[in-house]
C-alpha positions in Angstrom: 0.0 0.0 0.0 2.8 2.4 0.9 4.5 1.9 -2.4 1.3 2.5 -4.3 0.5 5.7 -2.4 4.1 7.0 -2.8 4.0 6.4 -6.5 0.7 8.3 -6.8 2.1 11.2 -4.7 5.2 11.5 -6.9 3.1 11.5 -10.0 1.0 14.3 -8.5 4.2 16.3 -7.7 5.4 15.8 -11.3 2.1 17.0 -12.7 2.2 20.1 -10.5 5.7 20.9 -11.7 4.7 20.5 -15.3 1.8 22.9 -14.6 4.2 25.5 -13.3 6.1 25.4 -16.6 2.9 25.6 -18.7 1.5 28.5 -16.7 4.7 30.4 -16.8 5.1 30.0 -20.5 1.5 30.9 -21.4 1.5 33.9 -19.2 4.6 35.3 -20.9 3.1 34.7 -24.3 0.0 36.8 -23.5 1.9 40.1 -23.9 3.7 42.6 -21.8 1.7 44.0 -18.9 3.7 47.2 -19.0 1.7 48.3 -22.0 -1.4 48.4 -19.9 0.2 49.9 -16.8 1.7 53.0 -18.5 -0.2 55.7 -20.2 0.2 56.4 -23.9 3.3 58.5 -24.6 5.2 57.5 -21.5 8.9 58.1 -21.8 11.2 55.2 -22.4 13.0 55.7 -19.1 9.7 55.2 -17.2 9.0 52.1 -19.2 12.4 50.6 -18.6 12.2 51.4 -14.9 8.8 49.6 -14.6 10.1 46.6 -16.6 13.1 46.4 -14.2 10.9 46.6 -11.1 8.8 43.8 -12.3 11.8 41.7 -13.2 10.8 41.3 -16.8 14.2 42.4 -18.1 15.8 39.1 -16.8 16.2 35.9 -18.9 13.2 33.5 -18.9 15.1 30.8 -17.0 15.9 33.3 -14.2 12.3 34.5 -14.1 11.1 30.9 -14.0 13.5 29.9 -11.2 12.5 33.0 -9.1 8.8 32.2 -9.8 9.1 28.6 -8.6 11.2 29.6 -5.6 8.7 32.2 -4.5 5.8 30.0 -5.2 7.1 27.3 -2.9 7.1 30.0 -0.1 3.5 31.0 -1.0 4.7 34.2 -2.6 3.3 34.9 -6.1 4.1 38.6 -6.0 1.8 41.7 -6.1 -1.2 42.1 -8.3 -0.5 44.9 -10.8 -4.2 45.6 -11.1 -5.6 45.2 -7.6 -2.4 46.4 -5.9 -2.4 43.7 -3.3 -0.8 40.3 -2.7 -1.8 37.9 -5.4 -2.2 34.8 -3.2 -4.2 36.7 -0.6 -6.4 38.0 -3.4 -7.0 34.5 -4.8 -7.6 33.1 -1.3 -10.1 35.9 -0.7 -12.2 34.8 -3.7 -11.8 31.1 -3.1 -14.7 30.8 -0.5 -17.2 31.9 -3.2 -16.0 29.3 -5.6 -16.0 26.6 -2.9 -19.5 27.5 -1.9 -20.7 27.3 -5.5 -18.9 24.0 -6.2 -20.2 22.4 -3.1 -23.7 23.4 -3.8 -23.5 22.2 -7.4 -21.9 18.8 -6.3 -24.5 18.3 -3.6 -27.3 18.9 -6.1 -25.6 16.6 -8.6 -25.3 13.8 -6.0 -28.7 14.2 -4.5 -30.4 14.0 -7.9 -27.9 12.0 -9.9 -27.6 8.9 -7.7 -31.4 8.3 -7.3 -31.9 8.8 -11.0 -29.1 6.3 -11.8 -30.5 3.7 -9.3 -34.0 4.0 -10.8 -32.8 3.7 -14.3 -30.8 0.6 -13.4 -33.6 -1.1 -11.4 -36.0 -0.5 -14.3 -33.6 -1.2 -17.1 -35.2 -1.4 -20.5 -38.5 0.0 -19.2 -40.3 3.3 -19.5 -38.5 4.8 -16.4 -35.2 3.9 -17.8 -36.0 5.5 -21.2 -37.2 8.7 -19.6 -34.1 8.9 -17.4 -31.6 8.2 -20.1 -33.3 10.6 -22.5 -33.3 13.3 -20.0 -29.7 12.8 -19.1 -28.8 12.9 -22.8 -30.6 16.1 -23.2 -28.8 17.6 -20.2 -25.5 16.5 -21.5 -26.2 18.2 -24.8 -27.3 21.4 -23.2 -24.5 24.1 -23.2 -24.0 25.6 -19.8 -24.0 29.2 -21.0 -27.3 28.7 -22.8 -28.9 27.2 -19.7 -27.5 30.0 -17.6 -29.0 32.6 -20.0 -32.3 30.7 -20.1 -32.5 30.6 -16.3 -31.7 34.3 -16.0 -34.4 35.3 -18.6 -37.1 33.0 -17.0 -36.5 33.3 -13.2 -34.6 36.5 -13.1 -36.2 38.8 -15.7 -39.7 37.4 -16.5 -40.7 36.1 -13.1 -38.3 38.1 -10.9 -38.0 35.3 -8.4 -34.2 35.2 -8.2 -31.4 37.8 -8.5 -29.6 37.6 -11.9 -26.1 38.2 -10.5 -23.8 38.7 -7.5 -23.4 36.8 -4.3 -26.0 38.1 -1.9 -27.4 35.0 -0.1 -29.0 31.7 -0.8 -31.3 33.0 -3.6 -28.3 34.2 -5.6 -26.7 30.8 -5.3 -29.6 28.8 -6.9 -29.2 29.6 -10.6 -25.4 29.3 -10.8 -25.5 26.1 -8.8 -28.1 24.5 -11.1 -26.1 25.6 -14.2 -22.9 24.2 -12.8 -24.5 20.9 -11.6 -25.8 19.7 -14.9 -22.6 18.1 -16.3 -21.6 16.3 -13.0 -25.2 15.2 -12.5 -25.3 13.5 -15.8 -22.0 11.8 -15.2 -22.9 10.6 -11.7 -26.3 9.3 -12.9 -24.7 7.4 -15.8 -22.0 5.9 -13.7 -24.5 4.9 -11.0 -26.7 3.2 -13.6 -23.8 1.3 -15.2 -22.4 0.3 -11.8 -25.7 -0.9 -10.4 -26.5 -2.9 -13.6 -23.1 -4.6 -13.2 -23.7 -5.5 -9.6 -27.3 -6.8 -9.9 -26.4 -10.1 -11.6 -23.6 -11.0 -9.1 -23.8 -14.2 -7.1 -24.0 -12.6 -3.7 -27.1 -10.6 -4.8 -28.8 -13.7 -6.1 -27.9 -15.5 -2.9 -29.5 -12.7 -0.9 -32.6 -13.0 -3.1 -32.8 -16.7 -2.6 -32.7 -16.2 1.2 -35.9 -14.2 0.9 -34.5 -10.9 2.0 -36.5 -7.8 1.1 -35.5 -6.0 -2.1 -34.9 -2.8 -0.2 -32.6 -4.7 2.2 -30.7 -6.2 -0.7 -30.4 -2.9 -2.4 -29.0 -1.2 0.8 -26.7 -3.9 2.1 -25.3 -5.5 -1.1 -26.1 -3.5 -4.2 -25.4 0.1 -3.1 -22.4 -0.8 -0.9 -20.6 -2.3 -3.9 -22.2 -0.4 -6.8 -21.5 3.1 -5.4 -17.8 2.7 -5.1 -17.2 4.2 -8.6 -19.5 7.1 -7.8 -17.0 8.1 -5.0 -14.3 8.4 -7.6 -16.5 10.3 -10.0 -17.7 12.7 -7.3 -14.2 13.5 -6.2 -13.0 14.2 -9.7 -16.2 16.3 -10.4 -15.5 18.4 -7.3 -12.0 19.3 -8.7 -13.5 20.1 -12.1 -16.2 22.3 -10.5 -13.6 24.2 -8.5 -11.6 24.9 -11.6 -14.2 24.9 -14.3 -16.7 27.5 -13.0 -15.2 30.3 -15.1 -18.1 30.6 -17.6 -20.8 30.3 -14.9 -19.1 32.8 -12.5 -18.7 35.2 -15.4 -22.3 35.1 -16.5 -23.7 35.4 -13.0 -20.9 37.8 -11.8 -20.1 35.4 -9.0 -17.0 36.7 -7.3 -15.0 33.4 -7.3 -11.6 32.6 -8.7 -13.0 31.9 -12.2 -14.3 35.5 -12.3 -11.0 36.8 -10.9 -9.0 34.8 -13.5 -10.8 36.5 -16.3 -10.2 39.9 -14.8 -6.5 39.1 -14.4 -6.1 37.8 -17.9 -7.6 40.9 -19.4 -5.1 43.0 -17.4 -2.2 40.7 -18.1 -1.8 40.4 -14.4 0.9 37.6 -14.3 0.9 37.2 -10.5 -2.9 36.6 -10.2 -3.1 34.4 -13.3 -0.3 32.2 -12.0 -1.6 32.1 -8.4 -5.1 31.2 -9.6 -4.1 28.5 -12.0 -1.6 26.8 -9.8 -3.9 26.9 -6.8 -6.7 25.4 -8.8 -4.3 22.8 -10.3 -3.0 21.9 -6.8 -6.6 21.4 -5.6 -7.4 19.1 -8.5 -4.3 17.1 -8.0 -4.9 16.8 -4.3 -8.5 15.7 -4.8 -7.4 13.1 -7.4 -4.9 11.8 -4.9 -7.6 11.7 -2.2 -9.9 9.8 -4.5 -7.2 7.3 -5.3 -6.6 6.7 -1.6 -10.3 6.3 -0.9 -10.7 3.9 -3.8 -7.8 1.9 -2.6 -9.3 1.7 0.9 -12.9 0.9 -0.3 -12.2 -1.6 -3.0 -10.3 -4.8 -1.9 -9.7 -5.8 -5.5 -7.3 -2.9 -5.9 -5.4 -3.9 -2.8 -5.2 -7.5 -3.9 -3.9 -6.4 -7.3 -1.3 -4.1 -5.8 -0.2 -6.8 -3.4 0.1 -9.3 -6.3 2.4 -7.0 -8.3 4.5 -5.8 -5.3 
């Protein structure tokens, strides 16, 4: 077990290092932020002084080395637009993204798992056809189109919900529903496939032969084994929600790290872009590692396979 977990941890560190290289390279290709900071007609001396103060006159390897060294200490520099520490700015917007992601994941799990279970139990029947058709429609619906539709219906026409901002539970409903559609479809499909795979197993048939009630069999045998893949999918979905809420946050002006990243990109704010991307990447890598550990602990077949190859 220790060797498996160590290997996964080293893989996560390697991915995070590769992410630092990609983020650094892309941010430098986006243009020179000095062009946005200085007014038109600024003298060359002022431009050169600003470039030197930002460290942009050094070679790229030197800039990258300094960037990684500072990042390991939690220092991503100062935001050139917001005039504050980049990491504190990102951490200040993180609670809004976490709140939105948790609400979307909770909605996806609460709705997706029962839908998947019903579709599996009534496989090939009317309930299954309705569920799978609805899931296909949800998967094909663009999130930005759904967001606009919700705004027009519940925000403009009916006036039930605020169309933007973060001002309480009501302002959370529409962005959470928008963001929950994709993980809901994935969780429901995985649940359906997993339950269908568990139902024909010998231990389920033995329980049925003993005369146990169907609800008891479902709770003790089917769900206990069939929902293990859902744990994996939910963990991965949480990471994707934390990093992939850019469009939703932008449409609903939700002040999370996705909204902040767009503002930083437009301003060529290297420090904030790098801090946002690396923090989101680290969260995704951490969640993937956590999912691997949980899967290893929950599924004895993985432990047996690792023991056989050790």
